[in-house]
Backbone as JSON, one array per atom type, in Angstrom:
{
  "sequence": "RLALERVRALPGVAAASFATSEPYFFWSEIMKFQLEGQPRPAPGREPAARINTVDHDYFATVGTPLVAGRTFGAGETPSATRAYLVSQATARALFPTGDALGRRIAPATDGAPEWGEIIGIVADVETVEPDTNNVPHQIYRSSIQHPPRTFELFVRVQGAAPAAIVADLRAAFA",
  "N": [[117.53, 102.24, 102.91], [119.77, 103.72, 102.2], [119.18, 104.52, 99.56], [116.97, 106.14, 100.11], [118.16, 108.17, 101.63], [119.75, 109.27, 99.62], [117.76, 110.2, 97.87], [116.52, 112.14, 99.48], [118.53, 114.03, 99.54], [118.51, 115.17, 97.05], [118.32, 118.0, 94.81], [115.52, 120.11, 95.05], [113.92, 118.31, 96.39], [111.8, 118.31, 99.02], [110.9, 116.66, 101.02], [111.01, 113.15, 101.76], [109.89, 109.8, 101.89], [108.92, 106.44, 102.8], [106.38, 103.9, 102.57], [104.12, 101.14, 103.17], [101.66, 101.38, 102.01], [99.67, 103.57, 99.98], [98.49, 106.84, 100.85], [95.04, 107.62, 100.82], [94.33, 105.62, 99.05], [93.48, 102.14, 98.69], [94.38, 100.34, 101.54], [96.55, 97.73, 101.86], [97.13, 95.77, 103.82], [95.67, 94.05, 106.54], [95.14, 93.89, 109.99], [94.17, 91.95, 112.69], [93.4, 92.72, 116.05], [93.93, 93.16, 119.61], [92.89, 94.76, 122.68], [94.58, 95.93, 125.51], [93.53, 95.19, 128.82], [90.97, 94.61, 128.22], [88.6, 91.94, 127.73], [89.87, 89.08, 126.02], [89.07, 88.81, 122.65], [86.89, 86.41, 121.09], [88.11, 83.98, 118.75], [87.98, 85.15, 115.42], [86.31, 87.21, 116.07], [87.75, 89.43, 116.64], [88.63, 92.91, 116.68], [89.45, 94.71, 113.67], [92.01, 96.32, 111.75], [93.23, 98.53, 109.25], [96.53, 98.43, 108.28], [99.41, 100.4, 108.02], [102.71, 100.4, 107.3], [105.26, 102.52, 108.04], [107.86, 104.93, 107.29], [109.81, 107.11, 109.43], [109.52, 109.78, 108.56], [107.19, 109.88, 107.17], [104.58, 111.06, 107.73], [105.02, 113.84, 107.65], [105.89, 114.02, 105.03], [103.68, 113.22, 103.42], [101.78, 114.92, 104.36], [99.98, 114.44, 106.48], [98.48, 115.48, 109.35], [99.72, 115.5, 112.72], [97.82, 114.91, 115.54], [97.82, 114.44, 118.28], [100.21, 113.52, 120.82], [103.14, 111.93, 119.6], [105.13, 111.32, 116.61], [106.84, 108.58, 114.96], [110.23, 107.95, 115.94], [113.75, 108.1, 116.79], [113.72, 106.38, 118.94], [112.26, 104.15, 118.3], [113.36, 101.32, 117.93], [114.39, 98.06, 116.69], [114.44, 96.39, 118.96], [112.99, 97.7, 120.89], [109.95, 98.45, 122.76], [107.03, 97.89, 120.91], [105.64, 100.44, 118.88], [102.79, 102.37, 118.07], [100.73, 104.38, 115.93], [97.53, 105.85, 115.72], [94.55, 106.58, 113.86], [92.41, 109.49, 114.19], [89.67, 108.79, 114.2], [89.82, 106.1, 114.88], [90.96, 106.26, 117.43], [88.87, 107.6, 118.8], [86.81, 105.69, 118.52], [87.8, 103.34, 119.75], [88.64, 104.22, 122.25], [86.66, 105.89, 123.82], [86.67, 107.66, 125.98], [88.75, 109.31, 125.56], [91.39, 108.62, 126.08], [93.52, 107.47, 124.51], [96.32, 107.71, 124.06], [99.23, 106.15, 125.21], [97.91, 103.82, 125.77], [97.69, 100.25, 125.3], [98.02, 97.95, 122.62], [97.79, 94.87, 120.78], [98.72, 92.61, 118.17], [96.3, 90.2, 117.27], [96.85, 87.01, 118.12], [97.5, 83.46, 118.38], [99.28, 82.92, 120.41], [101.05, 84.32, 123.26], [100.27, 87.76, 123.83], [101.92, 90.36, 121.99], [102.52, 93.22, 123.16], [102.11, 96.63, 122.27], [102.58, 100.17, 122.36], [100.37, 102.94, 122.03], [101.49, 105.79, 120.67], [100.85, 108.1, 119.39], [98.37, 110.16, 117.73], [96.93, 110.61, 114.63], [95.58, 112.62, 111.95], [92.54, 111.63, 110.32], [92.51, 109.61, 107.37], [90.89, 109.59, 104.47], [89.84, 107.14, 102.2], [89.81, 106.84, 98.62], [88.87, 104.74, 97.32], [86.31, 102.25, 97.16], [85.36, 100.7, 100.2], [85.45, 97.49, 100.56], [85.76, 95.65, 102.53], [84.9, 96.65, 104.92], [86.48, 97.73, 107.1], [87.06, 99.69, 109.7], [89.14, 100.87, 111.18], [92.37, 102.55, 111.44], [95.73, 101.96, 111.66], [99.11, 102.73, 112.28], [102.46, 101.59, 111.91], [105.94, 101.39, 112.8], [108.5, 101.33, 110.37], [111.04, 100.57, 111.06], [110.72, 98.88, 113.2], [109.11, 96.96, 112.09], [110.16, 95.77, 109.48], [109.4, 96.3, 106.1], [108.64, 94.14, 103.3], [108.09, 95.06, 100.78], [107.64, 98.35, 99.43], [106.38, 101.69, 98.93], [107.54, 104.67, 97.45], [107.47, 108.03, 98.54], [107.55, 111.36, 97.62], [107.99, 114.73, 98.29], [108.04, 117.58, 96.47], [109.67, 120.69, 96.04], [109.9, 123.88, 94.63], [110.48, 122.95, 92.12], [109.4, 121.26, 89.17], [107.66, 118.23, 89.55], [108.11, 116.27, 87.54], [110.59, 116.98, 86.66], [112.5, 115.89, 88.32], [112.53, 113.16, 88.0], [114.45, 111.61, 86.58], [116.67, 111.95, 88.25], [115.7, 110.69, 90.55], [115.5, 108.03, 89.66], [118.22, 107.54, 89.22], [119.18, 107.73, 91.85], [118.14, 105.44, 93.0], [119.28, 103.52, 91.37]],
  "CA": [[117.82, 103.48, 103.63], [120.74, 104.48, 101.43], [118.47, 105.16, 98.46], [116.14, 107.2, 100.68], [119.08, 109.27, 101.95], [120.12, 109.9, 98.35], [116.59, 110.93, 97.36], [116.32, 113.32, 100.32], [119.59, 114.99, 99.25], [118.37, 115.71, 95.7], [117.78, 119.35, 94.71], [114.09, 120.17, 94.8], [113.18, 117.39, 97.26], [111.52, 118.9, 100.33], [110.76, 115.54, 101.96], [110.85, 111.85, 101.12], [109.61, 108.75, 102.84], [108.29, 105.29, 102.18], [105.34, 103.22, 103.33], [103.62, 99.98, 102.46], [100.41, 101.73, 101.33], [99.48, 104.97, 99.64], [97.34, 107.49, 101.48], [93.87, 107.84, 99.97], [94.0, 104.43, 98.28], [93.24, 100.93, 99.48], [95.5, 99.84, 102.34], [96.53, 96.31, 101.52], [97.29, 94.84, 104.95], [94.7, 94.14, 107.62], [95.59, 93.21, 111.2], [93.24, 91.81, 113.81], [94.14, 93.13, 117.24], [93.23, 93.16, 120.9], [93.21, 95.89, 123.53], [94.93, 95.56, 126.88], [92.52, 95.54, 129.81], [89.65, 94.14, 127.78], [88.63, 90.49, 127.52], [90.38, 88.65, 124.71], [87.94, 88.46, 121.79], [86.84, 85.05, 120.54], [88.68, 83.92, 117.4], [87.07, 85.59, 114.4], [85.55, 88.37, 116.56], [88.68, 90.49, 116.98], [88.54, 94.1, 115.83], [90.44, 94.7, 112.59], [92.47, 97.64, 111.31], [94.14, 98.63, 108.11], [97.87, 98.72, 108.79], [100.37, 100.99, 107.11], [104.05, 100.42, 107.87], [105.77, 103.79, 107.51], [109.12, 105.54, 107.69], [109.56, 108.16, 110.42], [109.18, 111.06, 107.92], [106.01, 109.67, 106.33], [103.47, 111.99, 107.97], [105.42, 115.15, 107.12], [106.01, 113.94, 103.57], [102.37, 113.16, 102.77], [100.94, 115.99, 104.87], [98.98, 114.0, 107.45], [98.83, 116.17, 110.6], [99.73, 114.87, 114.04], [96.78, 115.52, 116.37], [98.24, 114.33, 119.69], [101.34, 112.62, 121.03], [104.31, 112.12, 118.74], [105.3, 110.35, 115.54], [107.96, 107.66, 115.17], [111.52, 108.6, 116.02], [114.92, 107.28, 117.01], [113.46, 105.39, 119.99], [111.6, 102.95, 117.77], [114.36, 100.39, 117.44], [113.84, 96.7, 116.61], [114.34, 95.74, 120.27], [112.16, 98.51, 121.78], [108.52, 98.16, 122.79], [106.37, 98.28, 119.66], [104.95, 101.72, 118.94], [101.75, 102.51, 117.07], [99.92, 105.58, 115.82], [96.18, 105.52, 115.26], [93.79, 107.72, 113.32], [91.48, 110.11, 115.14], [88.44, 108.0, 114.27], [90.14, 104.88, 115.61], [91.12, 106.65, 118.84], [87.53, 107.86, 119.34], [86.0, 104.46, 118.56], [88.35, 102.36, 120.7], [88.84, 104.83, 123.56], [85.72, 107.02, 123.8], [86.94, 108.62, 127.06], [89.83, 110.18, 125.11], [92.68, 108.24, 126.68], [94.21, 106.53, 123.62], [97.78, 107.78, 124.21], [99.75, 105.32, 126.28], [97.2, 102.54, 125.84], [98.43, 99.18, 124.64], [97.34, 97.05, 121.72], [98.63, 93.77, 120.3], [98.12, 91.78, 117.13], [95.58, 89.03, 117.79], [97.52, 85.77, 117.73], [97.2, 82.34, 119.27], [100.22, 82.92, 121.52], [101.02, 85.45, 124.19], [100.22, 89.03, 123.1], [103.1, 91.23, 121.91], [101.92, 94.52, 123.37], [102.75, 97.85, 121.81], [101.97, 101.37, 122.94], [99.91, 104.01, 121.14], [102.3, 106.97, 121.0], [100.36, 109.28, 118.71], [97.11, 110.14, 117.0], [97.05, 111.43, 113.42], [94.31, 112.93, 111.28], [91.95, 110.55, 109.52], [92.78, 109.61, 105.94], [89.76, 108.98, 103.75], [90.24, 106.46, 100.98], [89.0, 107.15, 97.45], [88.38, 103.48, 96.81], [85.25, 101.69, 98.01], [85.83, 99.77, 101.22], [84.67, 96.26, 100.44], [85.97, 94.82, 103.72], [84.31, 97.32, 106.08], [87.47, 97.79, 108.17], [87.01, 101.11, 110.01], [90.27, 101.4, 111.95], [93.64, 102.78, 110.77], [96.87, 101.9, 112.58], [100.42, 102.87, 111.63], [103.57, 101.03, 112.68], [107.26, 101.84, 112.38], [109.22, 100.45, 109.44], [112.24, 100.06, 111.73], [110.29, 97.76, 114.04], [108.43, 95.99, 111.21], [110.71, 96.03, 108.14], [108.52, 95.81, 105.03], [109.26, 93.45, 102.16], [107.92, 95.96, 99.66], [107.22, 99.67, 99.88], [106.19, 102.72, 97.92], [108.28, 105.89, 97.75], [106.72, 109.28, 98.5], [108.47, 112.5, 97.52], [107.39, 116.06, 98.23], [108.94, 118.42, 95.68], [109.5, 122.13, 96.27], [110.72, 124.72, 93.77], [110.75, 122.28, 90.85], [108.3, 120.43, 88.68], [107.93, 116.84, 89.91], [108.66, 115.53, 86.4], [111.99, 117.38, 86.45], [113.45, 115.13, 89.15], [112.35, 111.72, 87.79], [115.73, 111.0, 86.21], [117.5, 111.93, 89.47], [115.15, 109.64, 91.43], [115.95, 106.74, 89.1], [119.66, 107.41, 89.47], [119.39, 107.49, 93.29], [117.85, 104.03, 93.26], [120.22, 102.68, 90.63]],
  "C": [[118.8, 104.35, 102.85], [120.06, 105.21, 100.27], [117.61, 106.32, 98.97], [117.0, 108.4, 101.07], [119.49, 110.02, 100.68], [118.97, 110.73, 97.79], [116.4, 112.21, 98.16], [117.36, 114.42, 100.02], [119.46, 115.63, 97.86], [117.84, 117.14, 95.72], [116.29, 119.3, 94.37], [113.27, 119.23, 95.67], [113.04, 118.03, 98.64], [111.41, 117.83, 101.4], [110.6, 114.25, 101.16], [110.68, 110.81, 102.2], [109.11, 107.53, 102.08], [107.28, 104.68, 103.14], [104.87, 102.02, 102.52], [102.33, 100.27, 101.71], [100.35, 103.22, 101.06], [98.36, 105.58, 100.46], [96.26, 107.67, 100.41], [93.49, 106.64, 99.11], [93.89, 103.24, 99.22], [94.5, 100.5, 100.24], [95.46, 98.33, 102.26], [96.56, 95.37, 102.72], [96.26, 95.11, 106.04], [95.23, 93.33, 108.79], [94.43, 93.14, 112.19], [94.03, 92.08, 115.08], [93.28, 92.98, 118.48], [93.72, 94.34, 121.72], [93.52, 95.4, 124.93], [93.82, 96.03, 127.83], [91.11, 95.17, 129.4], [89.73, 92.63, 127.56], [89.12, 90.16, 126.11], [89.2, 88.22, 123.84], [88.03, 86.99, 121.33], [87.45, 85.06, 119.15], [87.62, 84.26, 116.34], [86.25, 86.81, 114.79], [86.47, 89.54, 116.93], [88.42, 91.73, 116.13], [89.67, 94.06, 114.8], [90.78, 96.14, 112.2], [93.29, 97.5, 110.04], [95.47, 99.11, 108.68], [98.7, 99.35, 107.68], [101.7, 101.06, 107.84], [104.79, 101.57, 107.22], [107.14, 104.15, 108.07], [108.82, 106.72, 108.62], [109.2, 109.51, 109.82], [107.88, 110.99, 107.1], [104.95, 110.76, 106.51], [103.8, 113.39, 107.46], [105.46, 115.13, 105.59], [104.64, 113.98, 102.9], [101.4, 114.2, 103.31], [99.82, 115.56, 105.8], [99.34, 114.62, 108.8], [98.8, 115.25, 111.82], [98.73, 115.62, 114.9], [97.18, 115.52, 117.84], [99.4, 113.35, 119.78], [102.5, 112.96, 120.12], [104.3, 111.09, 117.62], [106.51, 109.47, 115.86], [109.28, 108.43, 115.15], [112.62, 107.6, 116.28], [114.69, 106.19, 118.05], [112.8, 104.12, 119.5], [112.64, 102.05, 117.11], [113.75, 98.99, 117.38], [113.63, 96.04, 117.97], [113.44, 96.5, 121.26], [110.71, 98.01, 121.77], [107.9, 98.66, 121.5], [105.58, 99.57, 119.87], [103.95, 101.79, 117.79], [101.2, 103.93, 117.08], [98.57, 105.14, 115.3], [95.54, 106.78, 114.7], [92.87, 108.27, 114.39], [90.22, 109.27, 115.3], [88.67, 106.71, 115.05], [90.28, 105.18, 117.1], [89.76, 106.88, 119.49], [86.72, 106.58, 119.5], [86.49, 103.49, 119.64], [88.45, 102.9, 122.12], [87.95, 106.07, 123.66], [85.94, 108.04, 124.92], [88.14, 109.51, 126.74], [91.2, 109.85, 125.66], [93.46, 107.25, 125.83], [95.73, 106.54, 123.83], [98.21, 106.97, 125.42], [99.04, 103.99, 126.43], [97.95, 101.51, 125.01], [97.51, 98.31, 123.8], [98.31, 95.97, 121.28], [97.94, 93.09, 119.13], [97.44, 90.57, 117.77], [96.25, 87.77, 117.22], [97.1, 84.67, 118.7], [98.08, 82.33, 120.51], [100.02, 84.09, 122.45], [101.04, 86.75, 123.4], [101.57, 89.74, 123.11], [102.58, 92.66, 121.95], [102.77, 95.63, 122.8], [101.95, 99.03, 122.33], [101.53, 102.35, 121.86], [100.63, 105.28, 121.56], [101.78, 108.24, 120.35], [99.04, 109.04, 118.01], [97.28, 111.09, 115.82], [95.67, 111.64, 112.81], [93.84, 111.72, 110.48], [92.34, 110.73, 108.06], [91.64, 108.86, 105.27], [90.27, 108.34, 102.46], [89.31, 106.86, 99.84], [88.44, 105.88, 96.82], [87.29, 102.95, 97.72], [85.82, 100.66, 98.97], [84.95, 98.52, 101.2], [84.79, 95.38, 101.67], [85.38, 95.42, 104.99], [85.25, 97.29, 107.3], [87.62, 99.27, 108.55], [88.27, 101.7, 110.63], [91.53, 101.53, 111.09], [94.73, 102.82, 111.84], [98.15, 101.98, 111.76], [101.47, 102.25, 112.53], [104.88, 101.42, 112.02], [107.94, 100.82, 111.45], [110.51, 99.92, 110.04], [111.87, 98.85, 112.58], [109.63, 96.64, 113.24], [108.95, 96.2, 109.79], [109.82, 95.45, 107.04], [109.31, 95.08, 103.95], [109.16, 94.3, 100.9], [107.44, 97.3, 100.2], [106.99, 100.56, 98.67], [106.93, 103.98, 98.39], [107.37, 107.1, 97.59], [107.72, 110.43, 98.53], [107.65, 113.77, 97.44], [108.43, 116.97, 97.57], [108.62, 119.88, 95.95], [110.44, 122.88, 95.33], [111.1, 124.07, 92.45], [109.5, 121.52, 90.44], [108.62, 118.98, 89.03], [108.56, 116.04, 88.76], [110.15, 115.82, 86.2], [112.97, 116.55, 87.27], [113.36, 113.61, 88.95], [113.67, 111.04, 87.45], [116.65, 110.91, 87.42], [117.01, 110.87, 90.45], [115.6, 108.25, 90.95], [117.43, 106.52, 89.4], [119.95, 107.12, 90.94], [119.13, 106.04, 93.63], [118.79, 103.09, 92.52], [121.54, 102.59, 91.35]]
}
């Protein structure tokens, strides 16, 4: 968080955030899940989604528009109810009547479900890499509630050439 604060304060940085996966490229983590109010799927038959764990400024930084609801904010603390955002295509596929906001999902596990609420819907992000796993759904979760072990930094630069701030970025992390 300290490095991210330093990066955001650099001249020429319009926005900065981090996430576990890049937009437009292969999302590395897949989560099987279940929907509240529907029968629990048999093991191996659960729907699956590509998961991206993101910082609260991620969508503004990478330019993914919010379609409905809200993005992550101060309320997403480690002890709060888990919050999720889903892509438009995921919202349409899972909730064809258009009532995705406020619905609850949980990772598919052997134990009791840990329900989380869908708080927002964001625009679809098409990948440029071939999808070899045929996983159609996209779900985002808060980095505060699910601290990542590794992440990628995203920086939106304004009024400067991106290459001009590389040395400052390195210094912020050093």
